[in-house]
C-alpha positions in Angstrom: 35.1 96.3 4.6 33.5 97.7 1.4 31.0 94.8 0.4 26.9 95.6 0.7 26.3 93.2 3.8 28.5 94.6 6.2 26.8 98.1 5.8 23.7 96.6 6.9 22.6 97.3 10.2 21.4 96.0 12.5 23.4 93.1 12.7 21.3 89.9 10.7 19.6 87.9 13.3 17.3 85.1 11.0 18.0 81.7 9.6 17.0 79.1 6.7 13.3 79.3 6.0 11.2 76.7 3.5 8.1 78.4 3.0 7.4 76.5 0.3 7.3 73.2 2.6 3.9 74.7 4.0 0.2 76.1 3.4 0.8 79.7 1.7 -2.2 81.1 4.5 0.8 79.9 7.0 3.5 82.3 5.4 2.1 85.9 7.0 2.0 84.1 10.7 5.3 83.0 10.6 7.0 86.3 10.0 4.1 87.7 12.5 5.6 84.7 15.3 9.0 85.5 14.2 9.0 89.5 14.4 8.1 88.9 17.9 11.7 87.3 18.3 13.7 89.7 16.6 14.3 88.4 13.7 15.0 90.7 10.5 16.3 88.3 8.0 15.5 84.6 6.4 17.7 82.6 4.0 15.1 81.4 1.3 15.1 79.1 -2.1 18.2 77.0 -0.6 16.5 73.5 -2.3 13.7 75.1 -5.3 15.1 74.0 -8.5 12.2 71.4 -9.1 9.9 74.6 -8.5 11.5 76.7 -10.2 11.9 74.9 -13.3 9.4 71.9 -13.6 10.6 70.8 -16.5 13.4 71.6 -18.9 13.5 74.6 -19.7 9.8 76.1 -18.5 10.8 78.7 -15.6 8.1 79.2 -12.9 8.7 82.1 -10.1 5.5 82.5 -9.1 5.9 81.1 -5.3 9.3 82.4 -5.6 7.7 85.8 -5.5 5.3 85.5 -2.9 7.9 84.8 -0.8 10.0 87.7 -1.6 7.0 90.0 -1.8 5.8 89.1 1.6 9.8 89.2 2.8 9.6 92.6 1.7 6.6 93.7 3.0 8.0 92.9 6.8 10.9 94.4 5.9 13.3 91.1 5.9 16.8 91.5 4.9 16.8 88.5 2.2 19.9 86.1 2.1 19.1 84.7 -1.4 20.3 81.4 -2.6 20.7 79.8 -5.9 19.1 76.5 -5.5 21.7 74.5 -7.5 22.6 72.2 -4.3 19.4 69.7 -5.3 19.0 68.1 -8.7 14.7 67.6 -9.3 13.8 64.5 -10.6 13.4 65.2 -14.1 17.0 66.0 -14.9 18.2 62.7 -13.0 15.8 61.0 -15.1 16.7 62.6 -18.8 20.8 63.4 -17.8 22.0 60.6 -15.8 25.3 61.6 -16.2 24.6 64.5 -13.8 24.3 62.3 -11.1 27.6 61.4 -9.2 29.7 57.8 -9.4 30.7 57.0 -6.4 33.8 55.4 -4.9 32.7 51.8 -6.2 32.2 52.7 -10.0 28.0 53.0 -9.2 26.5 55.2 -10.5 24.0 57.3 -8.0 19.6 57.5 -8.9 17.7 60.4 -8.5 17.8 61.4 -4.6 19.2 63.0 -1.7 21.0 66.2 -2.5 24.8 67.5 -3.0 24.7 65.1 -5.5 25.6 66.8 -9.0 28.7 65.9 -10.7 30.6 68.8 -10.9 31.5 67.3 -14.7 28.8 67.0 -16.0 27.8 69.1 -19.2 24.3 68.9 -18.7 24.6 69.9 -15.0 26.8 73.1 -15.6 24.0 74.2 -18.8 21.1 73.6 -16.7 22.6 75.2 -13.7 23.6 78.3 -15.7 20.3 78.3 -17.1 19.0 78.6 -13.8 20.6 80.8 -12.1 20.2 83.5 -15.0 17.3 83.5 -15.1 17.4 83.5 -10.9 19.4 86.8 -11.0 17.7 88.8 -14.0 14.6 88.2 -11.9 15.9 89.6 -8.3 18.4 91.3 -9.2 18.1 94.8 -7.7 15.7 94.0 -4.7 17.4 96.2 -2.2 15.9 93.8 0.6 18.6 91.4 -0.9 21.8 91.2 1.2 23.7 88.7 0.1 23.8 86.0 -2.7 23.9 82.1 -1.0 25.6 79.9 -4.0 24.6 76.3 -4.1 25.2 74.3 0.2 27.3 72.8 1.7 29.9 72.0 -1.6 31.5 68.8 -0.7 32.0 64.9 -1.8 33.5 63.4 -4.7 32.7 61.5 -8.1 34.7 59.0 -10.1 32.7 59.1 -13.5 33.9 59.6 -17.0 33.2 63.0 -17.3 35.3 63.7 -14.3 37.9 61.1 -15.7 38.3 63.0 -19.2 38.1 66.7 -17.3 40.6 65.1 -14.5 43.4 64.0 -17.7 42.7 67.8 -19.1 43.4 69.1 -15.1 46.5 67.1 -15.4 47.8 68.4 -19.0 47.7 72.0 -17.0 49.4 71.3 -14.1 52.3 69.0 -15.6 54.1 69.5 -19.1 53.9 66.0 -20.3 53.7 62.7 -18.9 57.2 62.3 -18.2 57.0 65.5 -16.0 54.2 63.4 -14.5 55.1 60.1 -13.9 58.6 61.8 -12.3 55.8 63.7 -10.0 54.0 60.7 -8.6 56.7 58.1 -8.8 54.6 56.1 -11.1 57.1 53.1 -11.6 55.7 51.8 -8.5 53.6 48.3 -9.0 54.1 49.1 -13.1 52.0 52.6 -13.1 54.0 54.2 -15.5 51.9 55.8 -18.0 52.3 56.1 -21.8 49.1 58.1 -23.0 47.1 60.1 -20.6 44.0 58.1 -21.8 45.4 55.2 -19.3 45.0 57.6 -15.9 41.7 57.1 -14.0 40.1 58.3 -11.2 41.8 56.6 -8.0 38.8 54.9 -6.1 38.4 52.1 -4.3 38.3 50.3 -7.2 41.2 51.4 -8.9 44.1 52.8 -6.8 42.7 53.5 -3.3 42.2 51.1 -0.1 39.1 50.4 1.6 40.8 50.9 4.6 42.4 54.0 3.8 45.5 54.8 1.9 46.3 54.8 -1.9 48.9 52.7 -4.4 49.7 56.8 -5.3 50.0 58.9 -2.6 51.0 61.9 -5.7 47.9 60.5 -7.9 44.9 60.4 -5.0 46.2 64.0 -4.0 46.3 65.5 -7.5 42.3 64.1 -7.5 41.3 65.2 -4.5 42.6 68.8 -5.4 41.2 68.6 -9.2 37.3 67.8 -7.4 37.9 70.8 -5.4 38.7 73.0 -8.0 35.8 71.5 -9.7 33.3 72.0 -7.5 34.8 75.4 -7.3 34.4 76.1 -10.6 31.0 75.3 -10.2 30.9 78.0 -8.0 32.7 80.7 -9.5 30.1 79.8 -12.7 27.5 80.7 -10.7 29.3 84.1 -9.2 30.4 85.5 -12.6 26.5 85.5 -13.5 25.2 87.1 -10.5 28.0 89.3 -10.8 27.0 89.8 -14.4 23.8 91.6 -13.1 24.6 92.4 -10.1 28.1 93.9 -9.0 28.1 95.1 -5.1 25.9 92.9 -3.2 28.2 89.5 -1.3 28.6 86.1 -2.9 29.0 83.5 -0.2 28.7 79.5 0.2 28.4 77.9 3.6 31.7 76.2 4.9 31.5 73.4 7.1 34.4 73.8 9.3 37.1 71.2 9.4 35.4 69.1 7.0 37.9 67.1 4.4 36.7 67.7 1.2 37.9 71.2 -0.1 41.2 73.9 0.1 38.9 76.3 2.1 42.0 79.0 1.6 41.6 78.5 -2.3 37.8 78.9 -2.2 37.9 81.8 0.4 40.0 83.6 -2.4 36.5 83.6 -4.5 34.4 84.5 -1.7 33.1 88.1 -0.5 32.9 86.6 2.9 32.9 83.5 4.2 30.6 81.7 5.7 30.1 78.3 7.8 27.6 76.3 9.8 28.6 75.2 13.4 27.0 72.3 14.7 29.0 71.2 17.7 28.0 67.9 19.5 26.6 67.6 23.2 30.2 66.6 24.0 32.2 69.1 21.7 35.0 71.3 23.5 34.1 74.8 23.3 37.9 75.2 22.1 37.0 73.2 19.2 33.9 75.1 18.3 36.4 78.1 19.2 39.2 76.8 16.9 36.7 76.1 13.7 35.7 80.2 13.9 39.0 81.0 14.3 40.0 79.2 11.0 36.8 80.7 9.4 38.2 84.2 9.9 41.6 83.0 9.1 40.3 82.0 6.0 40.3 86.0 4.8 41.6 87.4 7.8 38.0 88.9 8.0 34.9 88.5 9.3 32.5 85.7 8.0 28.6 84.7 8.7 27.4 82.5 10.6 24.9 80.9 8.5 23.2 78.1 10.5 23.7 77.0 13.9 20.5 75.2 15.9 18.5 76.7 17.9 18.2 73.6 20.1 19.3 70.2 18.8 20.9 68.6 15.6 19.0 65.4 14.0 21.9 63.9 12.3 24.4 63.3 15.0 24.6 59.8 17.2 23.3 62.0 20.6 21.2 64.9 19.5 20.8 66.4 22.8 19.2 69.4 23.5 20.8 72.7 24.3 20.6 74.1 27.6 18.7 77.0 28.8 21.3 80.2 27.7 23.6 77.4 25.7 21.8 78.9 21.8 22.8 82.5 23.4 26.4 81.8 24.3 27.3 80.0 21.2 25.9 82.8 19.0 27.9 84.8 21.1 30.8 82.9 20.9 30.5 83.1 17.2 30.3 86.7 17.0 33.7 87.0 19.5 35.6 85.3 17.1 34.4 86.9 14.3 31.3 86.5 13.1 29.0 90.0 12.3 25.5 87.4 11.3 23.9 85.1 13.8 21.8 83.0 12.0 19.9 79.4 12.7 18.8 76.3 10.9 15.8 77.2 10.8 13.2 79.9 11.2 10.3 77.1 11.6 10.5 73.2 12.1 9.6 71.2 9.2 6.6 68.5 9.5 7.9 65.9 7.2 11.1 64.4 5.6 14.8 63.9 7.1 14.8 67.3 8.8 11.6 67.0 10.9 13.5 66.8 14.0 15.9 68.9 13.4 15.5 71.8 15.8 13.8 75.6 14.7 12.7 78.7 16.4 9.5 78.0 15.4 9.1 74.7 16.8 6.3 71.8 16.4 4.5 73.4 19.3 4.1 76.6 16.9 3.8 79.0 19.9 5.5 81.9 21.0 6.0 80.5 24.6 8.3 77.9 23.9 11.6 77.9 25.7 13.9 78.1 22.5 11.7 80.7 21.1 12.2 83.2 23.9 15.7 82.8 24.5 15.7 83.2 20.7 14.0 86.5 21.1 16.3 87.2 23.5 18.8 87.2 21.4 17.9 88.9 19.2 17.0 91.7 21.6 20.7 91.7 22.5 21.8 92.3 19.0 20.0 95.6 18.9 21.7 96.8 21.1 25.4 96.0 19.7 26.7 99.5 17.7 27.5 99.4 13.9 31.2 99.8 14.9 31.2 96.7 16.4 30.9 94.9 12.5 33.9 97.0 11.8 36.3 95.6 14.5 38.5 92.7 13.6 40.8 90.2 15.9 44.8 90.4 16.7 46.9 87.1 17.6 50.3 87.0 18.6 50.2 83.3 17.6 49.3 81.8 14.6 48.6 78.0 13.9 49.0 76.8 10.2 45.8 74.0 9.3 46.6 72.6 6.1 44.3 70.7 3.9 47.2 69.0 2.3 48.7 67.7 5.0 45.3 66.4 6.1 44.6 64.8 2.4 48.3 63.2 2.6 47.7 61.8 5.8 44.6 60.2 4.6 46.3 58.4 2.0 49.8 57.2 3.6 49.7 53.7 4.6 50.9 53.9 8.0 52.3 54.6 10.6 49.4 54.5 12.9 45.3 54.5 12.9 45.4 56.5 16.1 47.0 59.6 13.8 44.1 61.9 13.2 45.2 65.8 11.5 42.4 67.4 13.1 42.8 66.6 16.6 46.7 67.1 16.9 46.0 71.0 15.4 43.1 70.9 18.1 45.7 70.3 20.9 47.9 72.9 20.5 44.9 75.3 19.3 43.4 74.1 23.3 46.2 75.0 25.5 46.1 78.7 24.2 42.5 78.7 24.5 42.5 77.8 27.9 45.3 80.2 28.6 42.7 82.9 26.9 45.7 83.4 24.0 44.1 84.8 20.8 45.0 82.8 17.9 44.9 82.8 14.0 44.1 79.9 12.3 46.4 80.4 8.5 47.6 78.8 5.7 51.3 77.8 4.4 51.0 80.6 2.6 50.2 83.4 4.9 52.9 85.5 6.2 54.5 84.3 8.7 56.1 88.0 9.9 52.8 88.7 11.6 53.1 86.5 14.0 55.9 86.0 17.6 54.9 82.4 17.1 53.8 79.9 14.1 53.1 76.5 14.9 52.6 74.0 12.3 51.3 70.4 13.9 51.6 68.0 11.5 52.3 69.6 8.5 53.1 65.9 6.9 53.5 68.0 3.6 56.1 70.6 2.9 56.2 71.9 -0.2 59.0 73.2 -1.7 60.3 76.7 -0.8 58.3 76.5 2.0 61.2 75.3 4.2 63.2 78.7 2.8 60.6 80.8 4.5 60.0 78.9 7.6 63.9 79.3 8.0 64.2 82.7 7.0 61.0 83.3 9.5 63.0 82.3 12.6 66.2 83.8 11.4 64.9 87.2 11.7 63.6 86.5 15.2 60.4 84.3 14.7 59.8 81.5 16.7 58.5 77.7 15.2 57.2 75.3 16.5 56.1 71.7 14.8 56.4 68.1 15.9 56.4 64.5 14.6 55.4 63.3 10.8 56.0 67.1 9.6 58.0 68.0 7.1 58.0 64.5 5.7 56.9 64.7 2.1 57.0 67.4 -1.1 53.4 68.9 -2.5 53.8 65.3 -5.4 53.2 63.2 -1.8 57.2 62.1 -2.7 59.0 61.7 0.8 62.0 63.6 1.2 65.3 62.4 1.3 68.8 62.6 3.4 66.9 62.5 6.9 63.6 64.0 7.8 63.5 67.6 9.1 66.2 68.0 7.0 64.6 70.8 5.2 64.8 72.9 8.5 67.4 72.1 10.2 68.5 75.6 10.7 65.5 75.9 12.4 65.6 73.0 14.5 68.8 72.3 14.7 68.4 68.5 14.6 67.1 65.5 12.2 65.0 62.6 12.4 65.8 59.2 10.8 62.8 56.9 12.0 60.0 57.0 14.1 58.3 54.5 16.9 54.7 53.6 16.5 53.2 53.4 20.0 49.7 51.4 20.4 47.1 52.6 22.7 48.8 50.0 26.0 52.2 51.9 25.9 53.7 53.3 29.3 55.9 55.8 27.0 56.3 59.1 28.5 58.6 62.1 28.3 60.3 63.5 31.1 60.9 67.7 31.0 64.0 68.9 32.6 62.6 69.8 35.8 61.6 65.8 36.4 57.8 66.2 35.3 56.2 63.4 33.3 53.4 63.2 30.9 52.7 60.5 28.4 53.9 60.1 24.9 51.1 59.0 22.1 50.5 57.7 18.7 54.6 57.9 17.4 57.8 58.9 18.7 60.5 60.4 16.6 64.4 59.7 17.3 66.3 62.7 16.6 70.0 63.4 15.9 70.6 66.4 17.5 72.8 69.6 15.8 72.8 72.6 17.9 69.1 71.9 19.5 69.3 71.3 23.3 66.5 68.8 24.7 63.6 70.2 27.2 62.2 66.8 27.4 63.4 63.1 27.1 61.6 59.7 26.6 61.0 57.6 29.4 60.6 54.0 28.1 61.4 50.3 28.6 62.7 51.0 24.6 65.9 51.4 23.3 65.8 55.0 22.8 65.0 55.7 26.7 66.5 58.8 28.3 67.1 60.1 24.2 65.6 63.6 23.7 61.9 64.0 23.0 61.2 67.7 23.0 63.7 70.2 22.0 64.7 73.9 21.3 67.3 75.6 19.2 68.5 79.2 18.5 68.3 80.0 14.9 69.8 83.7 13.9 67.3 86.0 16.3 65.0 83.4 17.0 63.6 80.0 18.3 62.6 76.7 16.3 60.9 74.1 18.6 60.2 70.0 17.9 58.3 68.0 20.0 58.7 64.9 18.6 55.8 62.9 20.1 52.0 63.9 20.4 51.4 64.6 24.4 48.7 64.1 26.6 46.6 67.1 27.9 49.0 66.9 30.7 52.0 66.8 28.2 50.2 70.3 26.5 50.1 71.9 29.2 53.6 71.6 30.7 54.8 72.5 27.0 52.6 75.1 26.7 54.1 76.8 30.0 57.1 76.7 28.6 56.8 77.6 25.3 54.7 80.7 26.8 57.7 81.2 28.7 60.8 80.6 26.6 59.0 82.8 23.9 58.1 85.6 25.5 54.3 85.9 24.8 51.8 88.4 26.7 49.6 86.4 28.7 49.1 87.0 32.6 46.2 84.6 32.7 46.1 81.3 34.7 43.3 79.1 34.6 41.8 78.0 37.8 38.7 75.9 38.4 36.8 78.4 39.6 37.4 80.0 36.3 37.5 76.9 33.8 35.7 77.1 30.9 35.9 81.0 31.0 36.4 82.7 27.6 38.0 86.0 27.2 38.3 86.9 23.0 38.7 90.3 21.9 37.8 92.5 18.5 39.2 95.5 18.1 37.7 98.8 16.0 39.4 101.8 14.8 38.4 103.3 18.6 36.7 100.6 20.3 37.8 97.7 22.3 35.1 95.0 22.5 36.0 91.8 25.4 33.6 89.0 25.0 33.9 87.1 28.5 31.4 84.3 28.4 31.0 81.6 30.1 31.1 78.6 28.1 29.6 76.3 31.0 26.3 74.8 32.7 28.5 76.3 36.2 28.5 79.3 37.6 31.6 80.6 37.2 34.1 83.7 38.4 36.8 85.4 36.5 39.4 88.6 37.5 38.6 90.6 35.0 41.1 93.3 33.8 38.8 96.6 33.2 40.0 99.2 30.8 38.6 103.2 31.4 35.1 103.6 30.8 34.3 100.1 30.2 30.6 99.1 29.9 28.6 95.6 29.2 26.8 96.2 26.1 24.3 94.2 26.7 23.1 95.2 30.0 24.6 99.1 29.9 26.3 98.9 33.0 30.1 100.4 33.8 32.6 97.4 34.4 35.1 97.8 37.1 38.4 95.7 37.3 38.1 92.5 40.3 36.0 89.5 40.4 33.0 88.8 38.3 30.5 86.0 38.7 29.2 84.2 35.7 26.2 82.3 35.4 25.6 79.7 33.1 26.4 80.1 29.9 26.3 83.5 30.5 28.3 86.5 28.3 29.2 89.7 28.7 30.4 92.0 25.8 32.5 94.7 27.1 33.5 98.1 25.4 36.0 100.5 26.5 37.9 102.9 24.7 41.2 102.6 23.0 
């Protein structure tokens, strides 16, 4: 990559620093302590608007100047934020339209953060003014390695400004009201629109239901797209202001993994580098964290920044457990294994007041370099200094791709039915987990990516199947690809209109079947699937009832209902490739059985079978033009063993020791980064 950030070396190790919350005479000591932990960077100015502009049009950069000068003196790299993620009180008081209106139609008052209406002309004008002044002052500082716009974008607004902007957005999307009415099937419940001004944002006092679902799914989908685009327009406004003064330094904003509000694939096109905040809970599977990293990598098919993680514990989850000794280090290297080129935290110093005072930090309330967490941070920083610059040029490669689709995520949210237990992200993770457990690399991709780069493409619950996608899938399979999908996929088009003529008809050439209906399984259901070798697994949530054409059954339903012994899982040959259909959602045993068959039938290159002794060991590979980097990581709190096949001249970069083929013992949360020549 050509961006300035990726030429920086050593690897950025640091995180959010908020010295404005502390007396100035403590800042020098902070940086001296952080240097002892091998910290080399700081993200600053994330929420400082009220300090930078204490009243409209009056700017005061004196405190930020001192912070920047001190960081420069200590040779810290700077990630400079724009401070537009939290409104100052004077603005909310003077211009109430900058405050969002919630889904119940209530105008929010001053408070919290991430609280600006993206379509408020006053917010846009004032944000532009602040960023212009900020960039004018600090562009050209050689220690600024990245610009960080706003913070953790998300949320919705339903105000009059948004209503007007929504109508304009719709006029660009649809050529006429007639086209819009047709797309939304607006004759439903007398919703036909005869004037653009009749259209209002769908919220919970208009067209959305309190417990989920919407009157017109197409309208609610368009509003979700519009809100994502509105926030993206705010990002692009700030980006353009920065670019006018600084043509090279990368620009980012921090994402939040699988969060629902924004279409990250669309956003990533406007970003120089993706960054994201990784906050697993005490019971988050390592596979889910890995999937989230792979999704962030897949947004641009390029390395990303790990912008935030906690070195010890969160403070906003239901149960904020401490990280075990070594777990902070393990999670840092797991992120790098899946494409991170930085290791950053929230926060460098623990706050003494406010809602983040119990959130962990490298410098804790103990204010000591002798704490367990501080010492572990120092070890991570020292380890990162051992890694070669070539690692930053390395990338991931995969045979398997899994589609993540925000439009399907949204559309399922607006659908009334069929089962409250149907969760989009859970289903994507269920397929990811099998390949993760077998150390098969997976790319997380969008429906717009090139399928031909992959031996297999998996589309879990691809509920929305936009026009033209069927041709792409059928062509991919006919040319030799393998496509796997499951129940509730290919149900609606991009306007939330259900396809007619039978479910899966659009990709009938690929799947060799179609479906007329599905049954819904309550939690007490005993329905199972029986594979052709008589092994069984539990069926969950829904069961699609299919009509076979050329498809062959791999498993059938075992139930006391009328569809007993009918096909549940099928395989079809189409051209040189294959289509696989899974008519239900399987339990973990079922996913294991299914995955084993897919690996065999597709011919994926994998020889690894997890055992009790190796369970929880992750092997992930990055490659540069000249080197291979195997990250062998024990994600568990127990000692594990792993049979590793070493390449010639392999060595662990963290210890400098040669690594030979054979059984390796990994202590709890241990990590090896094994370099070998290609």
